[in-house]
C-alpha angles and dihedrals in degrees: 000000000000092000091050091052092050090049092050093049090051092050092049091050090047090053094048092049091047090054094046093048095049107285086127122042111259119236121255135042128213128337096263090054092048092050092051093045094051094043100229141081120216113215124186115219141147117268091201106052107097129217092016097050134348143141120286099220092192095047120107126210110248115244091224098049120135092206114120115253095252092058134072127239130230086258090060097046134052142179142081096301091044091054092047092049091047090051090051090051090049091053090048089052094241141104117263120231130182133227117192109202122158114282096242088057091056096048092046094063123209090106093174088230090288092132133012106221143000115235094169110120095273119176116228109240131165090240091056092043089065089071105018135053116220136209122217115290116277095193147354131227138186119238112224142175119241119200128194112249111264094031090127090220114127101164139037091245091060090062092075109123093008126115126247129183120232138173120255119258093008132131087244090061089048091051092052088049090051088240101109108139103203131120111287089239089065096054113077102170133028114219123248120228100298130171118226142218108196121207132176097256138015094243090057087064092055092042091052090054089050090051092055101258109159107182090099132032102216147337143244120235144119117317088234091061094050092048088053091049093050092048088051089058100260110157098234137115133204117253107226119305134312119323095199137347127238132217105209126201147162115266137207128197116252088208097062109132091227126067108266104187097100090044094052091045091052094050092046090052092050092049091051090049091048088054092050098044095045097246092125092045092052093048089048092050090049097055103024102025086227133076107252094167095093121082109258124249111214 
């Protein structure tokens, strides 16, 4: 009897291990199938990047939302990127939800499946392409320098030795460091020798100036952000024109544990269709009052 019990225990353990190691087919397929099955898409974006993406303080979370408790709904967010992400979710046939990790976590890849895609005005660069897959660009923006009024600086050359603020792990930081890896045709001005203050997000640079911080005289960011800052009453001016242009796209983590090819293909097809049917132009005009969905000619 004892020998039979030992034999039975061994057989049960073997059956368990066989199932755990692949004896039975695991549940789930690719990422696209998972998203459709659960009924929601998790998008990473910046909650402090007006007018691209920012909190809607008057928005209320719907009672019937499928979004996980640690994400935000489309009612709680607003902006250009938010509208683009919501449209992608609509075309996928699912609800769009938003995760708000730090920017450097998004660009680094290895998201541990915590969100599905970044729709956060990310510039396509060779370094980022090592860890992320990109769709076609959904819009293009000029990178500019904004200076606090009264800085006394009227040209790029006069910035030498001065200090500018920039957000961590951005193309703006790469430009200031002389390490921006974009086609030469997209870089219009090389930076002089400039000191830096690095903050987590672009808008924190503008907000620091508004709060009276004086250890830097300006910041580098998207022209759309500076236009929004000026419209909100921030005492800054643009220094000249664009210093480089950015091609911005949705990004998916190469390290996702589920196959992503069909998901990326679907997103890319939707973005191309949104260009063709005028959806992206309409969203751009709504938030920027100009169509930034066409590649710039410099």
